[in-house]
C-alpha positions as CSV (number, residue, x, y, z in Angstrom):
1,X,156.6,-29.3,-12.7
2,X,158.3,-27.1,-10.1
3,X,158.4,-28.8,-6.8
4,X,156.7,-26.9,-3.9
5,X,159.0,-25.3,-1.3
6,X,159.8,-27.4,1.8
7,X,158.5,-25.7,4.9
8,X,158.2,-26.4,8.6
9,X,155.1,-28.4,9.7
10,X,154.1,-25.5,12.0
11,X,153.9,-23.1,9.0
12,X,151.1,-25.3,7.6
13,X,149.3,-26.0,10.9
14,X,151.0,-29.3,11.7
15,X,153.3,-30.6,14.5
16,X,156.9,-31.5,14.0
17,X,156.8,-33.5,17.3
18,X,153.9,-35.6,16.0
19,X,155.5,-36.2,12.6
20,X,158.7,-37.3,14.3
21,X,156.7,-39.7,16.4
22,X,155.3,-41.2,13.1
23,X,158.8,-41.6,11.7
24,X,160.0,-43.3,15.0
25,X,157.0,-45.6,14.7
26,X,158.0,-46.6,11.2
27,X,161.6,-47.2,12.2
28,X,160.9,-49.1,15.4
29,X,157.9,-51.2,14.4
30,X,158.6,-51.8,10.7
31,X,162.3,-51.2,9.7
32,X,164.1,-52.3,12.9
33,X,161.5,-55.0,13.3
34,X,162.4,-56.4,9.9
35,X,158.9,-56.0,8.5
36,X,159.9,-53.3,5.9
37,X,163.2,-52.9,4.1
38,X,162.8,-49.1,4.1
39,X,160.2,-46.3,3.8
40,X,159.6,-43.0,2.1
41,X,157.0,-40.6,3.5
42,X,155.9,-37.3,1.9
43,X,153.3,-35.0,3.5
44,X,152.1,-31.9,1.7
45,X,149.7,-29.3,3.3
46,X,148.5,-25.9,2.4
47,X,150.7,-25.8,-0.7
48,X,153.9,-26.8,1.1
49,X,155.9,-30.0,1.6
50,X,156.0,-30.2,5.4
51,X,157.5,-33.6,5.8
52,X,159.8,-35.5,3.4
53,X,161.8,-38.4,4.8
54,X,163.5,-41.7,3.8
55,X,164.6,-44.5,6.1
56,X,166.2,-47.9,5.6
57,X,167.1,-49.7,2.4
58,X,165.6,-49.9,-1.1
59,X,167.6,-53.0,-1.7
60,X,168.6,-55.1,1.4
61,X,170.8,-57.5,-0.5
62,X,173.0,-54.7,-2.0
63,X,172.6,-52.4,1.0
64,X,171.3,-49.6,-1.2
65,X,169.5,-47.0,0.9
66,X,166.1,-45.5,0.1
67,X,166.6,-42.0,-1.5
68,X,164.3,-39.2,-2.5
69,X,164.4,-40.4,-6.2
70,X,164.0,-44.2,-5.5
71,X,161.7,-45.8,-8.1
72,X,158.9,-48.0,-6.7
73,X,156.4,-50.5,-8.2
74,X,153.2,-48.6,-7.4
75,X,150.9,-51.4,-8.6
76,X,147.3,-50.4,-8.0
77,X,148.2,-46.7,-7.5
78,X,148.2,-46.9,-11.3
79,X,144.4,-47.2,-11.1
80,X,143.7,-43.5,-10.2
81,X,146.0,-42.4,-13.1
82,X,144.1,-44.6,-15.6
83,X,140.8,-43.4,-14.2
84,X,141.8,-39.8,-14.7
85,X,142.9,-40.6,-18.2
86,X,139.6,-42.2,-19.0
87,X,137.6,-39.3,-17.5
88,X,139.6,-36.9,-19.8
89,X,137.9,-38.7,-22.7
90,X,134.5,-38.4,-20.9
91,X,135.1,-34.7,-20.7
92,X,135.8,-34.6,-24.4
93,X,132.4,-36.2,-25.2
94,X,134.1,-39.3,-26.7
95,X,132.4,-41.7,-24.2
96,X,129.8,-41.5,-21.4
97,X,129.5,-43.2,-18.1
98,X,126.1,-44.7,-18.7
99,X,127.0,-46.3,-22.0
100,X,127.1,-50.1,-22.2
101,X,130.7,-51.5,-22.3
102,X,129.6,-53.8,-25.1
103,X,129.3,-50.7,-27.3
104,X,133.1,-50.6,-27.3
105,X,133.8,-54.3,-26.7
106,X,131.3,-56.1,-28.9
107,X,132.7,-59.5,-28.0
108,X,131.4,-59.0,-24.5
109,X,127.8,-58.5,-25.6
110,X,126.7,-62.0,-24.5
111,X,128.7,-62.3,-21.2
112,X,126.7,-64.4,-18.8
113,X,126.8,-64.5,-15.0
114,X,128.3,-67.5,-13.2
115,X,125.8,-70.1,-11.9
116,X,127.9,-73.3,-11.6
117,X,130.7,-75.4,-13.2
118,X,134.4,-74.9,-14.1
119,X,136.2,-73.6,-17.2
120,X,135.4,-74.1,-20.0
121,X,132.0,-75.7,-19.1
122,X,130.4,-72.9,-17.1
123,X,126.7,-72.8,-16.5
124,X,125.6,-69.1,-16.7
125,X,122.5,-66.9,-16.7
126,X,121.9,-63.6,-18.4
127,X,122.8,-60.5,-16.3
128,X,119.9,-58.4,-15.0
129,X,121.3,-55.4,-16.8
130,X,124.2,-54.7,-19.2
131,X,127.7,-53.8,-17.8
132,X,128.0,-50.0,-18.0
133,X,131.2,-47.9,-18.3
134,X,130.6,-46.6,-14.7
135,X,130.7,-50.2,-13.4
136,X,134.3,-50.4,-14.6
137,X,135.3,-47.3,-12.7
138,X,133.6,-48.2,-9.5
139,X,134.4,-52.0,-9.5
140,X,130.7,-53.1,-9.8
141,X,131.2,-54.7,-13.2
142,X,131.2,-58.4,-12.2
143,X,134.8,-58.8,-13.1
144,X,137.3,-60.1,-10.5
145,X,141.0,-60.9,-9.7
146,X,142.4,-64.4,-9.7
147,X,144.4,-63.8,-6.5
148,X,141.2,-63.7,-4.5
149,X,140.9,-67.5,-4.8
150,X,137.3,-67.4,-3.8
151,X,135.4,-68.9,-6.8
152,X,135.6,-71.0,-10.0
153,X,135.6,-67.7,-11.9
154,X,138.8,-66.6,-10.0
155,X,140.3,-69.9,-10.9
156,X,139.7,-69.3,-14.6
157,X,141.4,-66.0,-14.3
158,X,144.5,-67.7,-12.7
159,X,144.4,-70.3,-15.5
160,X,144.6,-67.6,-18.1
161,X,147.0,-65.4,-16.0
162,X,144.6,-62.5,-16.1
163,X,145.5,-59.7,-13.7
164,X,148.7,-61.3,-12.3
165,X,151.5,-59.4,-10.8
166,X,153.8,-60.8,-13.5
167,X,151.8,-59.8,-16.6
168,X,151.1,-62.1,-19.4
169,X,149.7,-61.6,-22.9
170,X,148.5,-58.2,-24.3
171,X,145.5,-56.0,-23.6
172,X,143.8,-57.4,-26.7
173,X,144.4,-61.0,-25.6
174,X,143.1,-60.1,-22.1
175,X,139.9,-58.8,-23.6
176,X,139.5,-62.0,-25.7
177,X,140.1,-64.2,-22.7
178,X,137.6,-62.3,-20.5
179,X,135.0,-62.8,-23.2
180,X,135.1,-66.6,-22.4
181,X,134.8,-66.3,-18.6
182,X,131.4,-65.4,-16.9
183,X,130.9,-62.5,-14.6
184,X,130.9,-63.1,-10.8
185,X,127.6,-61.3,-10.5
186,X,125.2,-59.0,-12.5
187,X,126.7,-55.6,-12.9
188,X,125.8,-53.2,-10.2
189,X,124.8,-55.9,-7.7
190,X,128.1,-56.0,-5.7
191,X,131.5,-54.4,-5.4
192,X,134.5,-56.6,-6.2
193,X,138.0,-55.4,-6.7
194,X,139.0,-56.4,-10.2
195,X,140.8,-56.1,-13.5
196,X,138.2,-53.5,-14.5
197,X,140.8,-50.7,-14.6
198,X,143.0,-52.8,-17.0
199,X,139.9,-52.8,-19.2
200,X,139.7,-49.0,-18.9
201,X,143.2,-48.8,-20.1
202,X,142.3,-50.9,-23.1
203,X,139.3,-48.5,-23.8
204,X,141.5,-45.4,-23.5
205,X,143.6,-46.8,-26.3
206,X,140.6,-47.8,-28.4
207,X,138.6,-44.6,-27.9
208,X,141.5,-42.2,-28.2
209,X,143.0,-43.9,-31.2
210,X,146.5,-44.0,-29.7
211,X,148.2,-46.6,-27.6
212,X,147.2,-46.4,-23.9
213,X,150.8,-45.9,-22.7
214,X,151.3,-43.1,-25.3
215,X,148.1,-41.4,-24.1
216,X,149.4,-41.3,-20.5
217,X,152.8,-40.0,-21.6
218,X,151.5,-37.3,-23.9
219,X,148.5,-36.2,-21.8
220,X,149.6,-36.6,-18.2
221,X,153.2,-37.5,-17.6
222,X,155.0,-35.2,-20.0
223,X,152.9,-32.1,-19.4
224,X,153.2,-32.5,-15.6
225,X,156.9,-33.4,-15.7
226,X,156.4,-36.9,-14.3
227,X,159.6,-38.1,-15.9
228,X,160.2,-41.1,-13.7
229,X,156.7,-42.7,-14.2
230,X,156.4,-45.4,-16.7
231,X,155.5,-49.1,-17.3
232,X,159.2,-50.1,-17.2
233,X,162.5,-48.8,-15.7
234,X,165.0,-47.8,-18.4
235,X,168.6,-49.0,-18.1
236,X,169.9,-45.5,-17.0
237,X,167.6,-45.6,-14.0
238,X,168.0,-49.2,-12.8
239,X,170.3,-48.1,-10.0
240,X,167.4,-46.2,-8.5
241,X,164.9,-49.1,-8.7
242,X,163.9,-50.7,-5.4
243,X,163.8,-54.4,-4.7
244,X,160.4,-55.9,-3.8
245,X,159.8,-58.3,-0.9
246,X,157.1,-60.5,0.5
247,X,156.1,-60.9,4.2
248,X,157.5,-64.1,5.6
249,X,155.0,-67.0,5.5
250,X,156.1,-67.8,9.1
251,X,154.7,-64.5,10.2
252,X,151.2,-65.8,9.6
253,X,150.5,-63.9,6.3
254,X,149.6,-65.1,2.9
255,X,152.3,-63.4,0.7
256,X,152.7,-63.9,-3.0
257,X,155.3,-66.4,-4.2
258,X,158.8,-65.6,-3.1
259,X,162.1,-66.6,-4.5
260,X,164.5,-66.4,-1.6
261,X,164.0,-65.9,2.2
262,X,165.9,-63.2,4.2
263,X,164.9,-63.2,7.8
264,X,161.4,-61.8,8.1
265,X,161.4,-60.6,4.5
266,X,161.6,-62.7,1.3
267,X,163.0,-61.3,-1.9
268,X,160.1,-61.3,-4.4
269,X,161.5,-59.3,-7.3
270,X,165.2,-58.5,-7.7
271,X,165.7,-55.1,-9.4
272,X,168.6,-56.5,-11.4
273,X,166.5,-59.2,-13.1
274,X,163.0,-57.7,-12.7
275,X,160.4,-58.0,-15.5
276,X,160.0,-54.2,-15.1
277,X,163.3,-53.7,-16.8
278,X,161.8,-54.0,-20.3
279,X,158.5,-52.7,-21.8
280,X,155.7,-55.2,-21.0
281,X,153.5,-56.8,-23.6
282,X,150.5,-56.1,-21.4
283,X,150.2,-52.4,-20.5
284,X,148.3,-52.7,-17.2
285,X,146.2,-49.7,-16.3
286,X,145.3,-51.5,-13.1
287,X,148.8,-52.1,-11.8
288,X,151.6,-51.7,-14.2
289,X,153.3,-48.4,-13.4
290,X,156.6,-47.6,-11.6
291,X,157.0,-44.2,-10.1
292,X,158.7,-42.0,-7.5
293,X,157.1,-40.3,-4.5
294,X,157.8,-36.9,-6.0
295,X,156.2,-37.8,-9.3
296,X,153.1,-39.2,-7.6
297,X,152.9,-36.1,-5.4
298,X,152.8,-34.0,-8.6
299,X,149.8,-36.1,-9.8
300,X,148.1,-35.7,-6.4
301,X,148.7,-32.0,-6.3
302,X,146.9,-31.7,-9.7
303,X,143.9,-33.6,-8.1
304,X,143.9,-31.5,-4.9
305,X,144.0,-28.3,-7.0
306,X,140.8,-29.2,-8.9
307,X,142.4,-31.0,-11.8
308,X,145.1,-28.4,-12.7
309,X,148.7,-27.8,-11.8
310,X,151.2,-25.2,-13.1
311,X,149.0,-24.3,-16.1
312,X,148.4,-28.0,-17.0
313,X,144.8,-29.0,-16.7
314,X,143.9,-32.7,-16.7
315,X,140.3,-32.4,-15.7
316,X,137.7,-29.8,-14.6
317,X,137.0,-29.4,-10.9
318,X,133.4,-30.6,-11.3
319,X,134.6,-33.8,-13.0
320,X,137.0,-34.4,-10.2
321,X,134.3,-33.8,-7.6
322,X,132.2,-36.4,-9.4
323,X,135.1,-38.9,-9.3
324,X,135.6,-38.3,-5.5
325,X,132.0,-38.9,-4.7
326,X,130.6,-42.2,-3.6
327,X,129.1,-44.1,-6.6
328,X,128.1,-47.3,-4.9
329,X,124.4,-48.0,-5.7
330,X,122.1,-46.8,-3.0
331,X,124.8,-44.7,-1.5
332,X,126.0,-47.6,0.7
333,X,129.6,-48.1,2.0
334,X,132.0,-50.8,0.9
335,X,131.3,-53.5,3.5
336,X,127.6,-53.4,2.5
337,X,128.4,-54.3,-1.1
338,X,131.9,-55.9,-1.1
339,X,132.5,-59.5,-2.2
340,X,136.3,-58.8,-2.3
341,X,139.0,-60.1,0.1
342,X,140.8,-56.8,-0.5
343,X,141.8,-55.4,2.9
344,X,140.4,-51.8,2.4
345,X,136.9,-53.2,1.9
346,X,136.6,-53.9,5.6
347,X,136.2,-50.2,6.4
348,X,132.8,-49.0,7.5
349,X,132.0,-45.5,6.3
350,X,134.1,-45.8,3.2
351,X,132.5,-45.6,-0.3
352,X,134.0,-45.9,-3.7
353,X,134.1,-43.3,-6.4
354,X,135.4,-43.3,-10.0
355,X,138.8,-44.7,-9.3
356,X,139.3,-44.0,-5.6
357,X,137.9,-45.1,-2.2
358,X,136.1,-42.1,-0.6
359,X,135.5,-41.4,3.1
360,X,131.8,-40.8,3.6
361,X,131.4,-40.9,7.4
362,X,134.7,-40.6,9.4
363,X,133.0,-41.6,12.7
364,X,132.0,-44.9,11.2
365,X,135.6,-45.6,10.1
366,X,136.9,-45.2,13.7
367,X,139.8,-43.3,12.1
368,X,140.4,-39.6,12.1
369,X,139.7,-38.0,8.7
370,X,137.3,-35.8,6.7
371,X,134.3,-36.4,4.6
372,X,135.4,-36.4,0.9
373,X,139.0,-37.6,1.6
374,X,139.9,-40.0,-1.2
375,X,142.7,-42.6,-1.5
376,X,144.0,-45.8,-2.8
377,X,147.1,-48.1,-2.4
378,X,149.2,-50.6,-4.2
379,X,149.9,-54.4,-3.6
380,X,153.4,-53.6,-2.3
381,X,152.1,-51.5,0.5
382,X,152.4,-48.1,-1.2
383,X,149.5,-45.7,-0.5
384,X,148.3,-42.2,-0.8
385,X,145.4,-40.1,0.5
386,X,144.1,-36.7,-0.5
387,X,142.0,-34.6,1.9
388,X,140.7,-31.5,0.0
389,X,139.1,-30.0,3.2
390,X,142.4,-30.1,5.0
391,X,144.5,-29.3,1.9
392,X,146.5,-32.4,2.7
393,X,148.3,-35.1,0.7
394,X,150.1,-38.1,2.2
395,X,152.2,-40.4,0.0
396,X,153.9,-43.5,1.5
397,X,156.3,-45.8,-0.3
398,X,157.8,-49.2,0.5
399,X,158.0,-52.6,-1.3
400,X,156.4,-55.4,0.6
401,X,153.7,-57.8,-0.7
402,X,150.9,-58.2,0.3
403,X,149.5,-54.8,1.4
404,X,147.2,-56.6,3.9
405,X,150.2,-57.9,5.9
406,X,150.2,-55.0,8.4
407,X,147.7,-52.3,9.5
408,X,150.0,-49.6,8.1
409,X,147.4,-47.6,6.2
410,X,145.2,-47.3,9.3
411,X,148.3,-46.2,11.4
412,X,149.4,-43.7,8.8
413,X,146.0,-42.0,8.7
414,X,145.7,-41.9,12.5
415,X,149.2,-40.5,13.0
416,X,149.1,-38.0,10.1
417,X,145.8,-36.6,11.2
418,X,147.1,-36.5,14.8
419,X,149.8,-34.1,13.5
420,X,147.3,-31.5,12.4
421,X,147.2,-28.7,15.0
422,X,145.1,-26.3,12.9
423,X,142.1,-27.9,11.2
424,X,140.3,-26.2,8.3
425,X,137.0,-27.8,9.4
């Protein structure tokens, strides 16, 4: 897909001075401060790339700088891509949002809701209603993530290595394992960040009749020219693959397991020995992709443009509008329903759609923004947001676990919106 022409911020109603201030903030606070190895920031507005910068290192140990084509682990930024793939099947009439999940996963028909006990001797009760397809897309399914370490159900996920950063098993074995673990709550009763999007990937494969990764390649990546987006990094691209780090435990955070400490950052995944160097057995629609900022911008441009880019249509604009609407029961925001420790869930005024968080009431978030802006991020502090009203896309890349270590996403929103000098609203 032809890249948009770079242009000055002023030509798209933004301020060079304000964007330079944002870059200086990233350098001083995060890179010079030893919090991030390096960063990449892409800002697109009114059909133009108005800001494209790289700073610091993709690999501190080998002193490899971040470049425009650096490949990053995007982790949960995989989720919007999987959700779009699933909604393509909805548009084709092959599945509907209000259908029970058990129609497609019969072994889940008798899933109970946790009452007490530990694996394998759980005490459960029947759910108040069946899990629906829409519950998977909006994280109201009753599924969870083991890393939340909040309940006996989470512990069972960890025991079975379900939804781990280092993937185990296959999609089929994950579905079988989940059939033996109760739900955290009755579907629709709460919001809990979970492996639900991995389940969507499984369903894409089952309903389409072709492997999930093949569906993504044939229906999204290849048509859009997203040639650097895949579930592994091939040998001829390893020199472009970034190292991944975790925040230092002495900094007061709770990072994932780390192999080697380097100052305030600890090497978590060496690009020379990473599990991402070969095709995984479990194709994770919830967190398995690697990509570049330019590839992800291409995907986001298609979403901003109503589901189409350069003659390639992924979805219709009405479907995309449905996805970027708040689907939490009763129209409430995330804090009203969330049981998750996931950092984004602390935001007032933010709802959740079909694969994205959605800004409902900017004033309640206490962060500049627009109603209808939608976004998500990955575990290694990558993030994106799309503001249709302002014709704005922001993509940020680095590789530091966990994403909750620093208030970077709040700062990015604040400083990017501060750079707008001509608002469309």
